[in-house]
C-alpha positions, 0 to 999 in steps of 0.5 A: 852473569854472577860467579854463582850462576856460572858455577851452577851452569858449569856443574849442570853441564858437567853432570849432563856430560857425565850422564849423557856420555855413557848413554851415548856410548851405550847407544852407539854399541847397540843398547837401548833403554827398556822401560818395562825392565827399567834397564839398558839392554843390547838390541837386535834386528829383523831382516826380511825379504819378500816376493813380491817386493811390495807388501803390507807389513804388520809389526808391533800393532802397526801396519804399513805398506813397504815399497821397493825404493830402488832398482835393487831390492835390499829387503826390509831391516827393522833395527834397534829391537829389544830382545824378545819374541815378535810376531811378524805378519806380511800380506800381498796388497793384491790378495790380503786374504793370504798372510805369512806369519812368523814368531821371530826371536830377537837376541842381542847383536843378532839379526833374525832373518826370514828371507824366503817369504813368498806367496801364491799368485793373487789369481793363479792362472791355469792353462791347458794344452791338449794332446797332439794325438788321440785320447791316451789309452795308457798312462804312466810316469816315466820320470819327474817330468815325462809321461808314457802314453799309448793311443792304441794297443801298440804305439807308445809315446813320450810326453814332456810335461814341461815343454809339451813335446811329444815323441814316439817311444816304441811301436809293437805293431808287426812283432810276430811274438806279440798277439794282435789286440794285446793291450800294453799294461806296464812300462819300466824305462832306464834312466835316459829313457832309451831302454825299456821293459814293456808288459802287455797282456800276455807278453813281456817285451824288451826294448834294448838298443832300438830293437825288440826282443821276446823276454822269454827267448832273450833270457832263455840261457839265463833261466836254464842256467839258474833254474828260474822261470820268467814269472819269478824274475823281477826287473830293476834298472840300474840307476846310472847305467842304461845298459845294466838291468838287475834281475832279482829272483827268489834266491839270488841277484844278478846284473844283466848287460843288455848290450851283450846279453851277459850276466853276473851274479852279485848276491847268493841270497834273495835281494831285498833292496837296491840303490834307486839313485847313485852308483848302484853298488849297494843292496840289501839281502833279505836278512837286512844286511846291506852290502857293497858290490865290489867294483869287479863284479866277476869276483861274485863277492860283496862286503857288508857295510851296515844292517837294517835288521831291526826294520826288516821283515819278509815283505820289506823291500828297500830303496837306497838313495846315496847322499854326500858324506858316505850316507844312504837314505833307506826307505821301504815304501809305506815303511821305515825311513832310515839313515845309513852312515857307511863310515860309522856303519850305523843305521838311525831311524828317521821315521817308523813309516814314510809313504812318499819321500822327497829329497831336496835338490841340495840333498840337505833336507827331506820331506815325507808323508805319513798318510795325510800328514807332511813332515820335514827333516834335516839330513845334516846341520843347517844354518841359514834363516833358521837352525836345524840339527841333523835328524830333526823332524817337524810336522809341516802340514796336515790335509784331509785329502790323499797326497799323490806326490811331493815336491820341493819348490822355491829353492827347497824352502817350500814343499808342494803336495799334489792332491786331486783338487789342488796343491797344498803348499807348506813352508820348510821352517821350524819356527812357528807358525808354519805357513801353509796355503792351498792353491785350487786347480780347476781340473783334476790332477793326475801325474803331477810334476814341477819345474820353476815353481810351476805345476804340471799335470794331466787332466783328461786329454790335455796338460795343465800348468799353473804357477804356485809361488811368486819369485 
């Protein structure tokens, strides 16, 4: 080889080294050459987790089936992506008519995540379990999973929708103060379902400590001392203490101990709101001022902590839900939804109207309805697959049918709206598009409940159940 040839080769390799080395360094640091922009850019990635694990992924115009490669499912990682917005589409191979779609923004050195991708089962199976007794003549929801029902005019039963277990709750037969053939019209039970107020056609019956009392006789001393009639008393159970019952009159508020039949006044004004979940130590006066009941209720003193006056009128009644961080979510049924910060003594409107409100199990987010629309809102800053700012709201879904109830499922990442003919599922995600699906029910839905992504409801004389999401 001549000297000239060696010189040319040496120069070529030097040039190649000078060009290739920076490129190799750029690639090792996450850069890629973007031909449309004609420059090197730092890349990002997308990470996906799905249920089921075997899916069809459509990305950048290509479709491929993804199968789990080992015992442990480690998700789908798409690397070395030029920063821009990508449309992801995923379907279940067993039911490709339902697709999960999302526009994910890839930014340099960041992994965009969607780790709660789920689908309804390919063929949702609805099973029916008949009542163990005769056709129920009275139905009312006792709590999220339990139904009161009566097979006649006297006996009241509890039905656990999840376990389908039935137990007798109360029996009014043989009570001298309850007329024969006096149908049961309403039941209001304490938190643990061991105390209750039972309304019949002509009598109010107290069921306290496994004994029955005529409400008019039981409260005779109270009504005489406070100059109030039974018809002008509203009863609200304490959210935590089963032996404590709020007595609300047109002029004041009292707390009754059903174990000793003694009471204390906590408000000298008409009460227009009470804590529905939590300590039970907060209430609203008719003026809209929110008070905290002092620990020693015998002092008959309360401390003002916030004001709901801008949202209060003569017909407003507030339900309060205590949240972490010294906050209360205040909701007036079919009215305003307001967040109270007890530390700052401020109140901020979340929505001018909310019909059904559901707080997520983690107490960090809520879902609520306005007519036939479903909204999601963050109660605090959230950072997981996506970012939410405290107070941020978003429309999740619209429907043409009346919504009976609302539930969070799949670890709070989906919302299920129960309707008469099925369940509308909406993804709790503020990235577009929001995925929604409808799961039809074979039988009409009444008194819906949820547990472990399975819906339960009463239809006719039995309990129906159906799994709504794969996990």
